[in-house]
ZAMARGU-4260 file (C-alpha; in steps of 0.2 Angstrom, whole numbers, plus 5000, padded with zeros to 4 digits):
<rodrens>
0) 5327/4931/5488 | 5344/4938/5487 | 5357/4933/5498 | 5361/4947/5512 | 5379/4957/5509
5) 5387/4953/5525 | 5386/4933/5519 | 5393/4937/5502 | 5407/4946/5511 | 5410/4931/5524
10) 5412/4920/5508 | 5424/4932/5499 | 5435/4930/5515 | 5433/4912/5515 | 5437/4910/5496
15) 5452/4922/5497 | 5462/4910/5511 | 5455/4891/5505 | 5455/4893/5484 | 5473/4896/5480
20) 5476/4879/5488 | 5464/4869/5478 | 5466/4864/5460 | 5452/4868/5446 | 5442/4855/5449
25) 5442/4855/5468 | 5438/4875/5465 | 5423/4872/5455 | 5417/4858/5467 | 5420/4869/5482
30) 5411/4884/5476 | 5395/4873/5469 | 5393/4866/5486 | 5394/4884/5496 | 5381/4888/5481
35) 5369/4873/5484 | 5369/4878/5503 | 5364/4896/5501 | 5348/4889/5490 | 5341/4901/5479
40) 5353/4915/5472 | 5368/4906/5477 | 5376/4902/5461 | 5376/4922/5459 | 5382/4926/5476
45) 5397/4912/5475 | 5401/4918/5460 | 5402/4937/5465 | 5412/4933/5482 | 5424/4921/5470
50) 5427/4932/5458 | 5423/4917/5445 | 5410/4917/5431 | 5394/4910/5434 | 5395/4897/5422
55) 5411/4889/5432 | 5399/4888/5448 | 5385/4881/5436 | 5397/4868/5430 | 5402/4863/5447
60) 5384/4860/5452 | 5380/4851/5437 | 5395/4840/5442 | 5388/4837/5460 | 5370/4833/5455
65) 5379/4819/5441 | 5387/4809/5456 | 5401/4805/5446 | 5414/4798/5457 | 5433/4806/5457
70) 5442/4802/5443 | 5459/4808/5447 | 5458/4822/5432 | 5459/4841/5435 | 5450/4844/5419
75) 5439/4833/5407 | 5448/4823/5393 | 5452/4833/5380 | 5453/4848/5389 | 5469/4861/5388
80) 5480/4864/5376 | 5486/4853/5362 | 5504/4845/5360 | 5513/4854/5350 | 5517/4840/5341
85) 5498/4837/5337 | 5497/4856/5332 | 5512/4856/5321 | 5513/4838/5313 | 5529/4843/5303
90) 5537/4849/5318 | 5545/4835/5325 | 5552/4828/5308 | 5558/4845/5304 | 5568/4844/5320
95) 5575/4827/5317 | 5580/4831/5300 | 5592/4846/5309 | 5599/4834/5324 | 5598/4816/5315
100) 5618/4809/5313 | 5616/4804/5296 | 5610/4821/5292 | 5628/4829/5296 | 5634/4827/5278
105) 5619/4836/5270 | 5626/4852/5263 | 5609/4860/5262 | 5605/4858/5281 | 5603/4876/5289
110) 5615/4871/5304 | 5629/4861/5293 | 5641/4871/5302 | 5633/4879/5316 | 5632/4873/5334
115) 5615/4865/5337 | 5610/4871/5352 | 5594/4871/5358 | 5589/4889/5356 | 5597/4888/5338
120) 5586/4874/5335 | 5572/4885/5339 | 5576/4900/5329 | 5580/4889/5314 | 5562/4878/5316
125) 5553/4896/5319 | 5561/4903/5303 | 5556/4887/5294 | 5537/4890/5298 | 5538/4879/5316
130) 5534/4892/5330 | 5542/4883/5343 | 5555/4888/5360 | 5570/4881/5366 | 5564/4872/5381
135) 5551/4862/5370 | 5564/4858/5359 | 5574/4852/5372 | 5559/4842/5379 | 5555/4835/5360
140) 5574/4830/5360 | 5572/4821/5376 | 5557/4811/5372 | 5566/4805/5355 | 5580/4797/5366
145) 5591/4812/5363 | 5605/4818/5374 | 5619/4830/5376 | 5636/4818/5368 | 5654/4821/5368
150) 5665/4813/5358 | 5671/4794/5360 | 5689/4790/5355 | 5685/4773/5348 | 5691/4775/5330
155) 5709/4767/5330 | 5713/4771/5312 | 5720/4759/5300 | 5721/4742/5309 | 5737/4729/5306
160) 5730/4715/5299 | 5741/4705/5316 | 5732/4715/5328 | 5721/4703/5336 | 5733/4689/5335
165) 5746/4700/5344 | 5734/4703/5357 | 5733/4685/5360 | 5752/4683/5359 | 5754/4697/5373
170) 5742/4689/5382 | 5749/4672/5383 | 5767/4680/5387 | 5758/4689/5402 | 5750/4674/5409
175) 5769/4665/5407 | 5777/4677/5418 | 5765/4679/5431 | 5763/4659/5433 | 5781/4660/5436
180) 5779/4674/5447 | 5791/4685/5436 | 5787/4703/5436 | 5776/4711/5420 | 5773/4730/5419
185) 5766/4742/5408 | 5776/4759/5403 | 5772/4774/5393 | 5775/4792/5393 | 5762/4804/5399
190) 5760/4821/5390 | 5771/4835/5395 | 5764/4845/5407 | 5768/4864/5410 | 5774/4870/5428
195) 5768/4885/5436 | 5753/4897/5436 | 5744/4887/5421 | 5727/4882/5418 | 5724/4863/5420
200) 5708/4856/5413 | 5694/4850/5426 | 5684/4860/5441 | 5685/4858/5460 | 5675/4865/5472
205) 5679/4882/5478 | 5672/4896/5487 | 5657/4906/5474 | 5666/4917/5463 | 5684/4914/5467
210) 5690/4903/5456 | 5710/4900/5455 | 5718/4914/5446 | 5731/4907/5433 | 5740/4916/5418
215) 5730/4920/5402 | 5744/4912/5390 | 5752/4896/5390 | 5770/4900/5387 | 5781/4888/5396
220) 5792/4897/5412 | 5808/4899/5407 | 5813/4893/5426 | 5801/4878/5427 | 5798/4873/5409
225) 5789/4856/5407 | 5788/4840/5417 | 5788/4823/5407 | 5780/4809/5419 | 5786/4793/5414
230) 5776/4778/5421 | 5778/4760/5426 | 5762/4749/5431 | 5764/4733/5440 | 5751/4722/5434
235) 5751/4711/5448 | 5755/4722/5464 | 5743/4734/5457 | 5758/4749/5460 | 5762/4763/5449
240) 5780/4771/5449 | 5781/4787/5440 | 5799/4795/5434 | 5796/4814/5432 | 5809/4821/5421
245) 5812/4839/5416 | 5822/4836/5399 | 5819/4827/5383 | 5808/4813/5382 | 5821/4799/5375
250) 5824/4780/5373 | 5838/4783/5388 | 5825/4792/5400 | 5813/4779/5395 | 5825/4764/5401
255) 5831/4775/5416 | 5814/4775/5423 | 5813/4757/5423 | 5832/4755/5430 | 5825/4767/5445
260) 5809/4758/5448 | 5818/4740/5448 | 5832/4746/5459 | 5820/4754/5473 | 5806/4743/5473
265) 5806/4729/5459 | 5819/4718/5465 | 5812/4719/5483 | 5795/4713/5476 | 5801/4700/5465
270) 5818/4695/5474 | 5819/4679/5464 | 5815/4686/5447 | 5826/4680/5432 | 5813/4687/5419
275) 5805/4704/5415 | 5790/4708/5403 | 5788/4725/5397 | 5772/4730/5388 | 5774/4744/5378
280) 5767/4755/5364 | 5772/4754/5347 | 5780/4771/5345 | 5788/4786/5354 | 5804/4782/5366
285) 5800/4766/5370 | 5794/4759/5352 | 5800/4745/5343 | 5808/4755/5328 | 5818/4765/5342
290) 5836/4757/5341 | 5843/4768/5358 | 5826/4758/5366 | 5835/4740/5362 | 5850/4746/5366
295) 5846/4755/5383 | 5837/4740/5387 | 5852/4728/5382 | 5863/4737/5397 | 5849/4736/5408
300) 5848/4717/5407 | 5867/4716/5409 | 5866/4727/5426 | 5850/4717/5432 | 5854/4699/5426
305) 5837/4699/5419 | 5830/4692/5404 | 5819/4708/5397 | 5806/4702/5385 | 5797/4716/5377
310) 5780/4716/5369 | 5774/4730/5359 | 5755/4734/5356 | 5750/4734/5337 | 5751/4752/5331
315) 5735/4764/5334 | 5731/4752/5348 | 5740/4763/5363 | 5724/4765/5373 | 5724/4748/5377
320) 5739/4749/5387 | 5737/4746/5406 | 5746/4761/5410 | 5733/4772/5401 | 5719/4767/5410
325) 5726/4759/5427 | 5739/4773/5431 | 5739/4789/5420 | 5718/4792/5421 | 5718/4793/5439
330) 5733/4804/5440 | 5724/4817/5428 | 5709/4813/5438 | 5718/4817/5455 | 5726/4834/5448
335) 5711/4841/5438 | 5709/4857/5440 | 5723/4861/5451 | 5738/4872/5444 | 5755/4862/5445
340) 5764/4877/5451 | 5780/4868/5455 | 5788/4851/5453 | 5786/4848/5473 | 5765/4850/5468
345) 5768/4837/5453 | 5777/4826/5464 | 5766/4825/5481 | 5750/4825/5468 | 5754/4810/5458
350) 5760/4801/5476 | 5743/4804/5483 | 5733/4795/5469 | 5725/4781/5475 | 5709/4770/5468
355) 5697/4759/5478 | 5704/4744/5472 | 5721/4749/5480 | 5732/4756/5468 | 5748/4765/5476
360) 5759/4777/5468 | 5777/4782/5471 | 5784/4797/5462 | 5802/4803/5459 | 5810/4820/5451
365) 5823/4815/5438 | 5833/4831/5435 | 5846/4824/5424 | 5848/4827/5405 | 5845/4816/5390
370) 5850/4824/5375 | 5844/4821/5357 | 5850/4814/5341 | 5858/4800/5348 | 5864/4787/5333
375) 5866/4769/5335 | 5876/4760/5321 | 5870/4744/5311 | 5887/4735/5320 | 5880/4741/5338
380) 5863/4732/5334 | 5872/4716/5327 | 5880/4715/5344 | 5866/4717/5353 | 5860/4702/5364
385) 5844/4702/5357 | 5834/4686/5350 | 5817/4691/5340 | 5801/4679/5344 | 5795/4668/5332
390) 5779/4678/5330 | 5783/4696/5323 | 5800/4698/5330 | 5798/4716/5326 | 5786/4718/5340
395) 5792/4705/5352 | 5811/4700/5357 | 5820/4697/5372 | 5836/4705/5378 | 5847/4693/5387
400) 5860/4699/5400 | 5875/4691/5393 | 5881/4689/5376 | 5885/4671/5377 | 5868/4667/5375
405) 5865/4677/5361 | 5879/4671/5350 | 5874/4653/5354 | 5856/4656/5349 | 5858/4668/5336
410) 5875/4670/5329 | 5888/4682/5332 | 5891/4699/5322 | 5895/4698/5304 | 5909/4702/5295
415) 5903/4716/5282 | 5914/4711/5265 | 5903/4696/5262 | 5897/4695/5244 | 5881/4686/5238
420) 5891/4673/5231 | 5896/4668/5248 | 5880/4670/5256 | 5872/4658/5243 | 5883/4645/5246
425) 5875/4627/5250 | 5886/4626/5267 | 5873/4641/5272 | 5857/4639/5263 | 5857/4619/5263
430) 5854/4618/5245 | 5862/4619/5229 | 5862/4633/5218 | 5853/4628/5204 | 5838/4623/5218
435) 5840/4641/5226 | 5837/4647/5209 | 5822/4637/5204 | 5815/4640/5222 | 5818/4661/5218
440) 5810/4658/5200 | 5794/4648/5208 | 5790/4662/5221 | 5793/4678/5209 | 5780/4670/5200
445) 5769/4671/5217 | 5774/4688/5220 | 5768/4692/5202 | 5751/4686/5204 | 5749/4694/5220
450) 5754/4712/5211 | 5742/4708/5198 | 5727/4706/5209 | 5732/4720/5218 | 5732/4731/5203
455) 5718/4725/5198 | 5709/4732/5214 | 5718/4748/5213 | 5713/4763/5203 | 5728/4768/5198
460) 5745/4760/5198 | 5758/4765/5212 | 5776/4771/5208 | 5785/4771/5223 | 5805/4770/5227
465) 5812/4754/5220 | 5814/4741/5235 | 5831/4742/5245 | 5833/4725/5245 | 5831/4714/5228
470) 5819/4699/5227 | 5834/4686/5225 | 5841/4695/5240 | 5825/4694/5251 | 5824/4676/5247
475) 5841/4672/5252 | 5841/4682/5268 | 5824/4675/5275 | 5834/4655/5270 | 5848/4660/5281
480) 5834/4667/5295 | 5824/4651/5295 | 5838/4640/5293 | 5852/4647/5304 | 5841/4657/5316
485) 5852/4673/5310 | 5843/4688/5317 | 5838/4703/5308 | 5853/4715/5315 | 5865/4701/5308
490) 5858/4699/5291 | 5856/4719/5289 | 5872/4719/5290 | 5877/4704/5279 | 5867/4713/5265
495) 5872/4731/5269 | 5853/4733/5271 | 5843/4739/5288 | 5835/4729/5301 | 5817/4736/5297
500) 5819/4731/5278 | 5825/4714/5284 | 5811/4711/5292 | 5798/4715/5280 | 5809/4705/5270
505) 5807/4690/5280 | 5789/4693/5283 | 5783/4692/5265 | 5795/4680/5259 | 5789/4668/5273
510) 5771/4670/5265 | 5777/4665/5249 | 5786/4651/5255 | 5771/4643/5265 | 5761/4646/5249
515) 5772/4636/5238 | 5775/4622/5250 | 5793/4625/5252 | 5802/4619/5271 | 5817/4625/5275
520) 5823/4614/5289 | 5833/4621/5303 | 5851/4617/5306 | 5865/4622/5317 | 5882/4630/5313
525) 5897/4616/5314 | 5907/4633/5317 | 5905/4651/5323 | 5897/4661/5308 | 5914/4673/5304
530) 5923/4657/5303 | 5912/4649/5292 | 5910/4663/5279 | 5930/4665/5281 | 5932/4646/5275
535) 5920/4649/5260 | 5928/4664/5255 | 5945/4654/5254 | 5938/4640/5246 | 5929/4651/5230
</rodrens>
C-alpha cells in the first residue's frame, strides 16, 4: 500500500527543517525511525521526501534492528578519506627532506636558496609527484613538531680561554662592592637612532587602515640628525640613567654620562661611597683598549674622590652586560612602532619606561660636542693613577683619585732614556746577569717547544710581522712587573713599546715562568724609581 502524497509532503517539510542540524548517523537513524513508523512502503516514501537514496534509509533501519549501542562515531571504522600520508607514504619523507635543518647544505635541494613557505613547499612536492596543498603541508609540519622560528643570537664567535674565569672574577667584584654598600653600575651605548619622521621597528594599536606615515628613505635629517643614548644601570637600585647625546660616541662622552649620573643621582643614593665599580663591554667608547676612556676616568676619580674600578666583559660577550637586558631592551619595547620625531619625544619615551619589577629611568639631553681623534701619549698614560689587577690587568683595573696612591703602589713615571743594561741591573731584577741569562735561555727553549707543537697542528706556517719586543726584553719586562709591581704603562715607556704589547708579553711570559718553576719574589724599591735608575746609570 503506497503512502499518501500528503504524508510525503508533510515529511519533506519536517526533514527540511530538522536534517541540516543532524550529523550523518543521526540523519540516517531518524529517517529509519520514520520509515518503520510508516510500515510497508515507508522506506521509499522517506527516501523520496528526504531526497536521499533508499539504501541510506535501509542502512539506518538495519542499524536500528541490530540494537547496537551508540559508539560516539558518525561513520563506521574505516569510513571516510584516508590520511594523505597513508595514501602517499613517500610524502612525509620528501617534506622532511626539504625542511630538516641538516639538509640546508645539500646543493641538490630544490629549495636550497628559496624561502620555505608552505606554498613553495607544496608546489615543490607536487612537482615531485606528491600532490598536496599548502594547508596540508602546514598540518604535517605541526604534527612533526615544526613551528615558525626566527634567528636566535646565541653564537658568540671565538671565545677567549679566560672567558668563564673573567665572569667569575667580575661577579666577585660585584659582590664585594655591594656587600660594602658601594655603587655598581653597568654601562654601554645604545645604537644611534634617527630623529624625525622615520620608521621605527615594531607595531602599535591604531585604527585599521591608518598607520603612522613616515619617510620612504632613512637619510638623517640635517637639522635633527641622530641621538646617541648612553645608559648607566644601577644594579642594586634597579634604576637607569640615560644621557642622550647629539654628537659622536667618544670616551669623553661616555665618562661625561657617568659624571652626570653621579652628580645628579649617584652621590645621593650612596652618600658614603668611597668606591665605584663599572662593568663595561670590551670595545667601543668604553673599551679596555681605549686610552681616552682611562684618561677621562682618571679625571672623574680625581673630581669625585672615588676609587673607580672597571671590569670589562670578555670580547664577544657584550650581550651579558646587565644594561642590555635590564634597561635598553625595555626602552626598545617602549618606543616600538613610534617614530622619534623630536628630542623631546626621545627623552619622554625613555623616561616613561618602567617594568613590573620597579625599574625607573631618568633621561637628559646632552647637546655638547665631543670631537673625534683625541690622542693620548705614552707619557700621559704612564702618569695615570691606574693600578691593574693581578687577574687580567687589561680587563680589570682601578683608577685612584690621587696620584700619591698610584706612586706608592705602582711607581712613578719613568724616564725614557734608559737602556737594557740599566734595566737588567741586579738592583732591579733581584738576580745576577748570568742568572738572568740562564732563565732567559731556559724559557726560550720552552717557547720553541710550544711553537713546534703549534706548527705540527697547523696546515701551513704562519708568517706575520716580527714581534715589537724581543724575547729577552719580554722576560725582563715581566720580571720588573712581578718584582717591583711596575704597571704596563711605565714599562711601555722604559722599553719604548706600547701598553698592549707589554701586557701581552707579561701574560705569555708568566705562563712560561710557571711551567719552568721560576718564582719572582716581590720587593719594594728603597728609593723612587727615577732616582734608582739615575744611580745605576751613574755607577755603570
